[in-house]
N, C-alpha and C positions, 0 to 999 in steps of 0.2 A: 248507435246509428244516428241519434238526434244530433250529436256533436258533429258527425261527418256531414250531415245534411246542412246544418247551420254554416259550417265552414265553406261548403260548396256555394251556398247562396252569397255569403260574404265575399268570397273570391270573385264571383261574377260581378258584384257591385264595384269591387275594388278595381278590376280591369277596366270597367267602363269609366270610372273616375280618372284613372291614369290616362286613358285615351282622350278624355275631354281636356285634361291638362296639356297634353302634347299638341292637340289640334289648336287650342286657344293660344298656346305659346308661339307656335309657328305663325299663326295669324296675326297676333298683336305685337310680337317682339322681334323674333328672328327675321321675319320678312322685311320689316321696316329697317332694322339694323343693316342687313346685307344690302338692301337696295340703296341705302345712303352711302355705302362704301364703294370706292372705285375698285376695279378688278385688280389693279396693282397692289392696293392696300390689302385686299382679301388674300392675295397670294403671299404677301409678305408676312401675314399672321402665321401662316403655316403652309409652306409650299406643297406639302404632300396632299393637303386638303383643298388646294386652290380651286380645282375643277369641281370638287364636291360642293363648295359654297355657292357656285354659280347655279347649281340645280335647286337650291333651297327656295327659290321664288315660286316653284310649283309644289313645294312640299306640303303646304297646308291643305290644298285641295286634294292632293293624293292621299294624305293621311286621313282626312275626313271621309273620303270615299272608301278607303280600305277598312276603316273601323266602324263605318256606318254612324258616325257622329256628325250632327249638323255643324256646318262651318260657323254658324252664328251662336254656338254654344255659350251659355252665360257663365263664364269663368273670369274672375278678376285678372287684369293684366299682371304679368310677372309672377303669378301664383306658383308656377312650376319652379322658377328660380328660388323663390322664397322657401319652398318645401325642401328642395335639394340643399340649399344653403344651411337651413336649420338642421337637416339630417346630418350633414357633414360636420356641423359644429358639435352636435351631440356625440358623433363618433369620435372626433378629435378629443373632446373633453373626457369621454369614458376611457379611451385608450390611454390617455395620460394618467388616469386613475387606476389603470390595470383591470378595467371591467370590460367584458365582451359586449360589443355593440349589439350583437344578435340577440342577447338576452333581454334587450329593451323592446323587441318587436312583439306586438300583440299577436298571439297565435290565431285569432279569429280574423283580424283585418289586415295584418301585415304592415301596419302603419306604426312608426315610432311612437311609443306611448307618451313621451314627454315633449314632443316637438312643439306643441302649442304653448308651452310655458317658458320656452327659451327665447330671449331677445335676439334679434338679428344684428349683432354688433359688427362694426366694420372691421374690427381686428380678428373676428372669429373666422373669417373666410375670405379668400382672394376672389372677388367677383369676376375679375377678368379671366382668371383661370377656369372658373366654373362656366362662364359664358362660352369660352373657346371649346372646352370639353363637351358641353352640351350641344353646341353647334355641330361639332364633329360627329357626335353620336346620332343626332337627328339626321344629318346628311347621310350617314352610313345606312340608317334605316330607310331613308327615302331612296337611296340608290338601289337597295334590294327590291323595293316596290317598283321603281322605275324600270329595272332590268327585267322583272318578271311580268310586268303588265304587257299583255298581248303575246306573251311567250309562255303559255301554260305548259305544264309537263305533258309528256306523251304517254298515253296509256299503252302498255305493252300488248303486242299481238297475242291473240288467243286462238286456239283451235277448239272445235266443238264436235260433239258426237251425240247422236240419238242413242240413249242407253236403255230405255224401257218404254213400254206403253201401259196405260191403265185401261184394261178392257175386261168388262164383266163377262162378256160372252165371246167365244171364239168357235172356230169350226169343229173343235174336238168336243166341246161341252154343250153346244147348242142342241136341243132336241129337235126332232123333225117337225114337231107341231108348231115351232116358231117360224112364222113366215119371214120372208126377206124384209118386208116393210116393217114388221115389228122389231126385228133386229136393228134395222137402220134407225128407227126412232129411239131405241135404247142407246145406240151409240151417240146420237146427237144430245140426248138428255143426261146420260149417266157417265160418260167417259171423260168429262172435263177434269184435268189435273188442276186442283184448286189451290194447293198450298205446298210449301217446301220449307225445310229447316235443317241447318247444319247443327251438329253437336258442338259444345263449347270447345272441345279439343280438336275439332276439325276432322275426326276420324270417320264420322258417319254423316249421312244426309238422308232424310226421310221425306217422302212425298205423299200427299193425301188427295183423294179423288172423289168426284161425284158418284163413282161406281161403288163407293163405300170401302174401297180397299186402301191399304197403307203399304207402301213399298219402302224397304230399308236398304240403303246402298252402303257398301264399304268403300270409302274414297280411294284407298290404295288399289283396290281391285278395279274400280272404275277407271282410274288413270292407266292401269295396266291394260285394260281392254281397248284403250285408244292407241296402243302401240301397234304399228303395222307389222312388226317382225316378231310377234308373239310365237315362240317356238313350241309351247306346250298346248297349242290349240286355243280356241276361243275361251275368254274368261267371263264368268257370269258376275256382273257387279251387284246384282240384287241378291242379298243374302237372306232376307226374310220378306214374306208377304203376309199381312194380317187381314183377316176378314171377321169383323165382329160388330160393325155398325150397321144400322138399317137405313141411315140417311147420309147425305154427303158430308165429307169431312171439311171443317172450317179452318182448323189450326192445329199445329203440332209443337211439341217442345221435348227436349231431352233433359233427364235428370243430370245435374252437374257431376255427380260421382258414380251413381249406379247405372246399370244397363237397363234403364227404364225409359220408355217412350210414352208420352201421353198425347191424347188427341181430344179435341172438342168438336162436336158434330151437331147437325140439325135434328138428330133424334133425341136431343135434350140430355145427352150424357157426356161425361168425361171418362175415358177409358185408359187403363194403364197396361202396357204391354212389356213383358220381360223378354228382351231379345237376347239374353244370355242362353236361353233354352232354344236349341236348334229346331225342335219339332213343334214349338208352341205357335198356334195360329189365332188363339183367342186371348182376350184380356184377362189379366190376373185379378184386377179390381175394377169396379164400375161405380161411378157416382151418378145418380139420377137427379136431374134438375127438372124444373117445371117449364123451362123455356130453352130455346135454341142457344147452345154454347158457342159463342162467336170467336173467342180468343182465350188462350191459356199461356201462362208464363211461370216458370219455376224461379223461386228465389235463388240467388247464387249459392247459398248455403245448402240448398236442397231440402230444407226443413219445411218450407211453405210453398204454396201454390196459389196463384191468382187466376181467376176465371171471370169472364165477362158474359153476361146474358143481356137481353134487351132492357131489363129493368134495374140491374145493379151489378156491382163488382163484389165478388165474395172471395174470401181467403180461406184456405184449407191447411190443416196440419198434415204434412206428408206421412208422418209415422203411422197414424191410425185412420187417415183420410176422413176425419170428422170435421164438420163445419166449425171454424174457429172464430172468425170475425167477418162481419159484412158491413160495407159502407151503406149509408142511406141511399135510397133511390134518388136519382137526380133527373132533371128535366130532359137532358140530352141523352141519346142512346149511344153508348160506347161501342165501337166496332173492334178496337184493338187495345191490348194492354201489354206493356213490356216493363220488366224490372230494369233498374240501372245496374251497373257492374258490381256495386257493393250491396245493393238491395235496400239502401237508405231511402230510395224514392222509386216510384213507378209512374209511367206516363200513359195516358189514354188518348186515343183519337176517336172522334165521335161523328155521328151522322149529321149533326148540324154544322159541321166544319170547324168545331173548336177542339183545342187540346187542353189537357189538364195534367199538372204535375202534382203528385200526391205523396204525402209523408208515408214512408214504408212501415212505420210503427203505429201511428195514430189513425191512418187512413183518411186524413183530412186533406182537402185540396189546398195546396200552398201556393200554386201559381197557375191560375186560369188564364188561358190565351184564347180569348173569345174571337170568333170569326177568323181563325187562323187561315182558313181557306174559303173565306166569304161564307156563303150559304150552302156551298157544296160539301159533300162528304169528305172528311179527312180519313184517308184509307190506310195510312201506315204512320207509325211514329216509333222512334228508337233513340236511345241516348248514345252519345259518343263514349268512348272508353273512359275518359276522364270525368264524365258526368257534367261537363260544363255546357254542353249543347244538345239539342234535340233535332233530329232530321225527320221531317214530315213530308207526306205526299197527299194530294187530294184530287178530287174530280174536277177541280178548276184548272187542271193541266199545269200545276206548279209543284215544284219541289222546294222546300224552304228549310233554312237552318235558323234555329231559335236559341237565344241565350237563356239558360236556366235561371241565372241569378236575377235577371231583370225582366225576362219575358219579351225582350225586343227581337225584332227580325234582324238577323245578321247578314244572311245571303239568300238569294233567290236564284234558282236554277231553272231556266226557261228553254223552250224549244222541243219539248216532248208533250204530245197530246194524249191525255188519258181521261176520258169523260164517261166511258161505259163501264169498264171493269174496275174493281177495287184494286188498283195497281199499287205496287210497292216501290219504295226508293231505299237504297241501301248504300252504305260505305263499302269500299274494298277493305282488305285486311289491314292496310296501313293507314286508312282513313284519308288518303290523298285524293281519292276520286269518289264520285257519287254515280250510281248506276240506277237507271229506271227504264221504262218501256214507252215507246211511241206507238200508239194503237193504229193510226191510219197507215203508217208506212211499215208496220210490223218490224220494228227495229229495237235493238238495245242501244240506249243513249248513255254516253259517259261524259261527265263534266269534271273539270279540275275543281276540287273542293275549295281551294283557296281563292281562285280568280273567278269562279262561276262560269268560265268559258267552256263551251261544248268542244270536246277534244276528239270524240269518235262517235260514229253512228254505224252500227253493224247490223246486217240482216239477221233476224233471229233464227232463221231456218225452220221456224214452225209454220204450219199451213195457215194459222191464224195468230193474231198477236198473243203473246204469253199472258197468262193470268197472274203469274207470280215469279219473282226473282229473289234469290237469296245468295249471299256471298259467304265464302268460308271465312271464319275469324282468324285463321292461322296461315293461309297461303293464298296465292293468286289463282283462285278457282271459284266458279259460281255455277248455279243451276238455274234453268228456266223451265217452266212447265205451263201448259195452257189448254185452250179449247180443242186442240187436235189430239188430246189425251196423251201426248208424248212428253217425255222428260229428256232434256238435253243437258249434258255436262260440258262446261267450258274450263279450259286450263291454259295458262300462259305457255307460249311456245318458247322452249329453251333454245337459245342461240348457241351453237357449238363454237 
């Protein structure tokens, strides 16, 4: 895992260096060269790319904006040419010797290992050919950016249905001694649906509530219940309901391989529910902590479990549920913890607005992102599937994308206000879109992940703004739940 982590960090730095080289090259070389040439000369170089060359005047600014690299980045002129020329020279020399060029690449950085020791001889490479090739390549890249700017992808239409309520009391179970006022107060205080989580295979989704209940939905049955022409009568999407906590549920997660659902709650416990048993309503294992358990996350292997309390992050071995390793207490209070897709890292979002990237083996913070959301709470954080980026959300009403390798801000998604609740921001299953909640307008807001443009604002259909949103990792479907104690399932409308 250490090698995987180091490679991820090195790749992040390498991508930034490449972006800096491209921006500096466009700024210092290509722009000047193209501006000095008449249009007829540009066209004569290569008629196919004539129009593309005319766009290169805007390429440096566009590339700088798209890659979040300052236009005045400090890179020597023609450095990109030099590196490409040296690399091609190495390739030509090694091919002539019968050696594969790819064997010279350093596995950690991806940079030719010997490029610094080779002279840049005039006979080694045809600079005119390299110049023309690189200009064409850069123009192709710019055309893609130029054509997509202002024309973000369209998020497909979804249909939604109320699929369940979290209610501790109802007309059948309330005793007559409970007054209407008492029941109303309990509804207000205890029926908030606080969290939701899909299983990694997308087959199940679970929701937890302030009424201490956990509901487990089978996604296939939930989608079936949304069909208007169900011939066999109504379908019940809720396949299990668990009652074993004494305080509100904070977070949930599914074991990657086994039919185990875990929950962390304000009653200072982590509880394990075996949903392979149809009659089970209680936890099969319980871990007692001394503080509120705010967040839980299973390692992708299923062997370990992370949990967050106000004072620390601690790790457990799943096999015997014994305390295995605990990080030192730290000055900020973590609210959320999430493993990366390989488990080599995990990320925390904290009450002071900071994020932290931690080594999954040593439990050392390897990438602190201080004041990621100013002084406001950072309320959610998760890795992209390739572990290169982190998506975070905070009470400063921003959703942000961070590069793991450098800790720099890559994108910022604006236009959704969330200042009261601990709101979530999530990717869709293909990571082409980002979803979050706008509290004042009670809407689900969707952005194009690449352009950061807002592409949709849909009424949530909750009576109050949702408290939580989670998207399926395998298909175009997501759930919302909130203060009206209801759970809504959303799925893409299939066009016939």
